[in-house]
N, CA and C atoms as a LAMMPS dump frame, in Angstrom:
ITEM: TIMESTEP
0
ITEM: NUMBER OF ATOMS
213
ITEM: BOX BOUNDS ff ff ff
-5.0000000000000000e+02 5.0000000000000000e+02
-5.0000000000000000e+02 5.0000000000000000e+02
-5.0000000000000000e+02 5.0000000000000000e+02
ITEM: ATOMS id mol type element x y z
1 1 1 N -384.462 360.501 140.413
2 1 2 C -385.705 359.854 140.784
3 1 3 C -386.526 359.498 139.548
4 2 1 N -386.548 360.386 138.57
5 2 2 C -387.317 360.123 137.356
6 2 3 C -386.712 358.991 136.533
7 3 1 N -385.391 358.8 136.616
8 3 2 C -384.771 357.714 135.861
9 3 3 C -385.216 356.353 136.38
10 4 1 N -385.484 356.252 137.689
11 4 2 C -385.983 355.002 138.238
12 4 3 C -387.353 354.665 137.665
13 5 1 N -388.206 355.66 137.586
14 5 2 C -389.538 355.429 137.037
15 5 3 C -389.463 355.089 135.554
16 6 1 N -388.561 355.731 134.842
17 6 2 C -388.389 355.421 133.426
18 6 3 C -387.84 354.011 133.252
19 7 1 N -386.969 353.601 134.146
20 7 2 C -386.421 352.247 134.101
21 7 3 C -387.524 351.209 134.309
22 8 1 N -388.404 351.426 135.273
23 8 2 C -389.5 350.496 135.526
24 8 3 C -390.497 350.479 134.37
25 9 1 N -390.759 351.638 133.805
26 9 2 C -391.669 351.724 132.668
27 9 3 C -391.097 350.989 131.462
28 10 1 N -389.818 351.169 131.206
29 10 2 C -389.167 350.469 130.097
30 10 3 C -389.188 348.967 130.307
31 11 1 N -388.912 348.527 131.513
32 11 2 C -388.934 347.087 131.811
33 11 3 C -390.336 346.516 131.624
34 12 1 N -391.346 347.246 132.057
35 12 2 C -392.723 346.777 131.906
36 12 3 C -393.109 346.651 130.436
37 13 1 N -392.713 347.615 129.626
38 13 2 C -393.024 347.572 128.189
39 13 3 C -392.301 346.412 127.517
40 14 1 N -391.042 346.23 127.848
41 14 2 C -390.267 345.131 127.248
42 14 3 C -390.863 343.782 127.633
43 15 1 N -391.179 343.602 128.923
44 15 2 C -391.771 342.338 129.364
45 15 3 C -393.148 342.112 128.726
46 16 1 N -393.931 343.17 128.568
47 16 2 C -395.236 343.035 127.923
48 16 3 C -395.081 342.596 126.474
49 17 1 N -394.132 343.19 125.767
50 17 2 C -393.905 342.802 124.373
51 17 3 C -393.412 341.364 124.266
52 18 1 N -392.529 340.965 125.162
53 18 2 C -392.046 339.578 125.172
54 18 3 C -393.211 338.622 125.453
55 19 1 N -394.061 338.978 126.389
56 19 2 C -395.224 338.148 126.705
57 19 3 C -396.18 338.008 125.536
58 20 1 N -396.423 339.106 124.824
59 20 2 C -397.306 339.064 123.652
60 20 3 C -396.711 338.19 122.564
61 21 1 N -395.407 338.307 122.345
62 21 2 C -394.751 337.484 121.326
63 21 3 C -394.849 336.005 121.688
64 22 1 N -394.61 335.674 122.947
65 22 2 C -394.706 334.282 123.386
66 22 3 C -396.132 333.769 123.227
67 23 1 N -397.124 334.587 123.54
68 23 2 C -398.519 334.195 123.395
69 23 3 C -398.867 333.926 121.937
70 24 1 N -398.442 334.796 121.04
71 24 2 C -398.725 334.618 119.615
72 24 3 C -398.021 333.373 119.077
73 25 1 N -396.78 333.178 119.456
74 25 2 C -396.038 332.008 118.986
75 25 3 C -396.678 330.722 119.508
76 26 1 N -397.079 330.706 120.772
77 26 2 C -397.697 329.494 121.311
78 26 3 C -399.043 329.213 120.642
79 27 1 N -399.825 330.243 120.332
80 27 2 C -401.08 330.015 119.611
81 27 3 C -400.797 329.514 118.196
82 28 1 N -399.762 330.03 117.576
83 28 2 C -399.393 329.578 116.23
84 28 3 C -399.006 328.098 116.25
85 29 1 N -398.277 327.684 117.287
86 29 2 C -397.889 326.274 117.403
87 29 3 C -399.129 325.401 117.549
88 30 1 N -400.058 325.812 118.403
89 30 2 C -401.301 325.057 118.574
90 30 3 C -402.084 325.024 117.265
91 31 1 N -402.091 326.111 116.548
92 31 2 C -402.773 326.174 115.248
93 31 3 C -402.162 325.171 114.269
94 32 1 N -400.853 325.039 114.289
95 32 2 C -400.165 324.138 113.358
96 32 3 C -400.356 322.665 113.704
97 33 1 N -400.433 322.328 114.986
98 33 2 C -400.539 320.917 115.344
99 33 3 C -401.984 320.425 115.392
100 34 1 N -402.942 321.33 115.335
101 34 2 C -404.345 320.9 115.347
102 34 3 C -404.756 320.412 113.956
103 35 1 N -405.685 319.456 113.898
104 35 2 C -406.067 318.895 112.596
105 35 3 C -406.856 319.868 111.716
106 36 1 N -407.591 320.761 112.301
107 36 2 C -408.381 321.734 111.542
108 36 3 C -407.776 323.119 111.692
109 37 1 N -408.135 324.007 110.781
110 37 2 C -407.724 325.399 110.879
111 37 3 C -408.604 326.087 111.919
112 38 1 N -408.031 326.403 113.08
113 38 2 C -408.815 326.961 114.181
114 38 3 C -409.465 328.285 113.811
115 39 1 N -408.719 329.148 113.162
116 39 2 C -409.238 330.467 112.836
117 39 3 C -410.419 330.356 111.875
118 40 1 N -410.309 329.48 110.9
119 40 2 C -411.394 329.272 109.937
120 40 3 C -412.623 328.702 110.64
121 41 1 N -412.418 327.751 111.528
122 41 2 C -413.528 327.16 112.281
123 41 3 C -414.24 328.21 113.136
124 42 1 N -413.477 329.072 113.771
125 42 2 C -414.068 330.072 114.665
126 42 3 C -414.78 331.163 113.869
127 43 1 N -414.14 331.691 112.843
128 43 2 C -414.691 332.824 112.105
129 43 3 C -415.772 332.408 111.115
130 44 1 N -415.469 331.46 110.256
131 44 2 C -416.405 331.115 109.19
132 44 3 C -417.533 330.202 109.652
133 45 1 N -417.207 329.206 110.457
134 45 2 C -418.225 328.24 110.876
135 45 3 C -418.876 328.593 112.216
136 46 1 N -418.431 329.691 112.826
137 46 2 C -418.994 330.193 114.091
138 46 3 C -418.999 329.12 115.187
139 47 1 N -417.894 328.402 115.319
140 47 2 C -417.769 327.34 116.314
141 47 3 C -417.48 327.974 117.674
142 48 1 N -418.524 328.121 118.476
143 48 2 C -418.395 328.793 119.773
144 48 3 C -417.573 327.982 120.77
145 49 1 N -417.711 326.677 120.727
146 49 2 C -416.948 325.828 121.654
147 49 3 C -415.446 325.96 121.398
148 50 1 N -415.063 325.991 120.143
149 50 2 C -413.655 326.153 119.808
150 50 3 C -413.158 327.551 120.164
151 51 1 N -414.024 328.551 120.024
152 51 2 C -413.656 329.915 120.418
153 51 3 C -413.422 329.997 121.922
154 52 1 N -414.257 329.334 122.699
155 52 2 C -414.083 329.309 124.155
156 52 3 C -412.8 328.579 124.516
157 53 1 N -412.537 327.479 123.838
158 53 2 C -411.299 326.734 124.08
159 53 3 C -410.066 327.579 123.751
160 54 1 N -410.099 328.3 122.64
161 54 2 C -408.972 329.158 122.267
162 54 3 C -408.793 330.292 123.276
163 55 1 N -409.897 330.862 123.739
164 55 2 C -409.807 331.93 124.743
165 55 3 C -409.237 331.41 126.055
166 56 1 N -409.677 330.223 126.459
167 56 2 C -409.151 329.625 127.691
168 56 3 C -407.661 329.342 127.558
169 57 1 N -407.237 328.873 126.384
170 57 2 C -405.817 328.636 126.139
171 57 3 C -405.027 329.936 126.261
172 58 1 N -405.533 331.007 125.652
173 58 2 C -404.825 332.292 125.707
174 58 3 C -404.746 332.817 127.131
175 59 1 N -405.814 332.678 127.89
176 59 2 C -405.799 333.127 129.285
177 59 3 C -404.803 332.306 130.1
178 60 1 N -404.791 330.995 129.892
179 60 2 C -403.862 330.139 130.631
180 60 3 C -402.412 330.48 130.304
181 61 1 N -402.1 330.663 129.033
182 61 2 C -400.734 331.027 128.641
183 61 3 C -400.373 332.398 129.205
184 62 1 N -401.326 333.339 129.184
185 62 2 C -401.051 334.674 129.734
186 62 3 C -400.759 334.613 131.236
187 63 1 N -401.471 333.767 131.951
188 63 2 C -401.203 333.612 133.394
189 63 3 C -399.831 333.009 133.625
190 64 1 N -399.457 332.015 132.826
191 64 2 C -398.142 331.399 132.952
192 64 3 C -397.044 332.421 132.649
193 65 1 N -397.215 333.195 131.583
194 65 2 C -396.217 334.198 131.21
195 65 3 C -396.086 335.256 132.295
196 66 1 N -397.22 335.741 132.814
197 66 2 C -397.143 336.784 133.84
198 66 3 C -396.493 336.254 135.122
199 67 1 N -396.757 335.006 135.453
200 67 2 C -396.119 334.422 136.639
201 67 3 C -394.613 334.272 136.424
202 68 1 N -394.229 333.902 135.224
203 68 2 C -392.791 333.757 134.934
204 68 3 C -392.089 335.113 134.95
205 69 1 N -392.741 336.132 134.469
206 69 2 C -392.117 337.464 134.416
207 69 3 C -392.044 338.088 135.798
208 70 1 N -393.117 338 136.561
209 70 2 C -393.161 338.687 137.862
210 70 3 C -392.648 337.841 139.01
211 71 1 N -392.372 336.595 138.746
212 71 2 C -391.774 335.741 139.768
213 71 3 C -392.763 335.22 140.688
């Protein structure tokens, strides 16, 4: 019985790590194709609109990843 729970826990951790990697890679791609450095704009210039846009992008990608993983 405990092996079943360990199996589900392992699967959840693996899927979470895969989801995080996909999220980071997709943000990196968006960072590369955008004309400005997003991180510099958000941190140094305090661009709140761009920060909201980046957060919305991350939430949208996270929803897509979770739907793909959980079916």
